[in-house]
N, C-alpha and C positions, 0 to 999 in steps of 0.2 A: 044356787050356783054362784061360785066365786066370779067376780068381775075380773077382766083381764089384768088390770094393774095389781089387784090383790093376789091373783094367781101367780103373777110374775114374782112378787115379793116372797110368797111362800116357797116356790120352786127354787129360788136362788139360795135359800137357807136349808134345804132338805139335804140329808146325807146321801152319799153315793148309792147305797143300797135302796133307800127310799125312792130315789129318782128312777132307779132301774125297775123297781116294782111298779111304780106309777106307769111307766111305758108299757110294761107287760100286762097290767090289769086294765088299763084305760087306753086302748089303741087310739081313741079319738084325741088324746092329749099328747101323742108321740111327737107331732110336729111342733106343738107349743113348747114342750119340754126341751126339745133340741135347740130352740132359739136362745136359751139362756146359758151362759157359761157355767160349766161344772167347776167346782173348786175342790182341790185336793191338797192337803197339807204335806203328805209324804207319798211319793210314788217311786217304787224301786223294781228294777228288772234284774233277774239273775238267769243263769242257764236253765233253771227248772222251777222258778217261782216268780210270782208277781205280788207285790205288797201295795195295798191301797190304804193309806192311813194306818190304822192298827190291825188291819186284817191281811193275813198272808195266805196266799193260795200256792201250796207246795205240791209238786208232783215228782215221782220217781218211779223207775222201773223195778219190779220185783218178779222173781220166778219162783213158783211154788209147786211142789209135788202133791200137796193136799189143799184143802180149802184154806184160803189165806186168812180167814177169820179165826182159825183154830190156833194160830200162832202169831205173836205180835212182833217178834224180832227178826223178820225176814231181812236178809242183806239187801241194801238199797243201792241202786245204780242211778246216778243223776242224769244219765243220757239215754236217748233212744238208741237201740241196737238194730243192726240191719239183718237180724236173723242168726248172726253168729256173735263174735266178740268185737266186731268193728263198730265204732261209734258213728251214728248218722246225724250230722248237724247241718248238712248242706241243702236240705229240702227247703225250697223257698216258695212263698205264696204272696199275692199282692198285698202291699202295705208293710211287709217285713223290712227291717233294717239289718243290713249285713255289716258286722264288724269283721276285723281281720280273722282269717282262718289259720290255724296252726298246720304244720305239715302232717302231724299225726297226734292223736290223743291216746295215751296209754291208760288202760283201765285194769286194775287188779281185780280179776273176777273171783268171786267167792265160791265158785263151783267149776266143775269140768264141763267140757263140751258135751259129754255123754249125759251128764245131769241136766244140762240145758235142754237137750233134745227131748228129755222125758218130762220136762216141767211145762207148766202153763204160764204164759206171760200176763201180768196185770200192770196197770198203772195205779200206783197208790196215791190217792188224793188226800192231803191233810189240810184242814182249814184251821189256821192259827193254833195248831197242836191239840185242838179239842175234838175235832170231828174227822174221822177217817173213813174213806170208802175205797174199795178196790174196783177199778173200772176195766172192762174187757173190750177188746177190739178197737183200741185207740192208741194214741202215742202221746208223749209229753208235749211235743210241738203242737199237736191238735188241741190239747187241753189248754195250753197257754194261749193259743189263738182264740179259743172260745171265751176265755175269761177277759182277754183284752177287748174283744168285740162287744161283749156284753156290757162292760162298764165304761169303755172309752169310745166305742164306735157310734156313728150316726150323729155327731155333733156339728152343728152349723157354725158355731163360734169356737175359738181356741179354748182349750181347757186350761184353767189357771192352776198352776202347780207351784207351791212354795218351794219344795225341795225335790229334785229328781236325782235319783241315784242309779247308776248303771254298774252293778257290782259283778261284772263278767269281763273276762279278758278277751274273749273271742266268741264267735258263733253268730247267732241270729236273734234279734229281738222281735218277737212275734207281736205284730200290731195290726189294728184295723186300717183300712185304706183311708186316705185323706185326713189322717190325724194331724192336728196342730196343737202344740203346747205353748203356753205362756208361762215360762219357768223363771223363778227368781234365783234359785241357787242350784247349781249343777255339780254333781260329784261323779267322777269317772276314774277308771284305772289308767288309761293311756291317752295322751293328747291326740294320738292318731284317730281316736274315736270321735273327736269333734266333727270331723268331716261328714260322716254318715248321720250322726245325731242332729247336726244343725239343720238338716233338711226338714225336720218336724218342729223346729223351734222358732219362736219369734226372737230374733237376735237383740232387739231393743229391750227385751224384758229382763235379760240376764244381769244380775247384780254381782255374782261371784261364780268362779269355776275352781273346784278343788280336785286334787288327785287323791285316790284312796291309798293310804299307806300300806306297805307290805312289810313282812318281817325282815326282808333284805335291805329295806331303805335305811 
């Protein structure tokens, strides 16, 4: 059995996935694991994805008349829909960060309302472009919340992040409750996002803040 100091050294240098598996497979070590800061080189949030280092968890809505696995080029919608063509981004749960909301979001739908009513809804989950699954009875926001809670939740210490990127102009960042980040470099679309994002940051840790360039800049 590893002594405490040896275990501390090992845990600090384990990958995000390995630490998550450790908590899942060894419940007796969950408290011990949570005591040591998690280190992430690159953390990025978008409207429908979370990227942790080199691994991207991407979700989109697809509607299919047939088994989704029989066809690979389903039109993808990057938002949750409310049963029709309206985009639903205002659903909030504890821990979430609210960025500014637009007055409306226009989505060019690849099918008619009649086709929508005859189709079945799936959430397409893509893991770093290699692994694809079609999930039923869920939503993009629930999937993003699950990923965030799985990898970022339950930490007693601030998570150390070298670079945090928020590549979304509006909407909600799905996060676990009581999340605290020790961020070195922050990249955002709009200075107005600093107010909500600062609530989860250690302000003394920031070395730089950059804006994401757009084609209009």
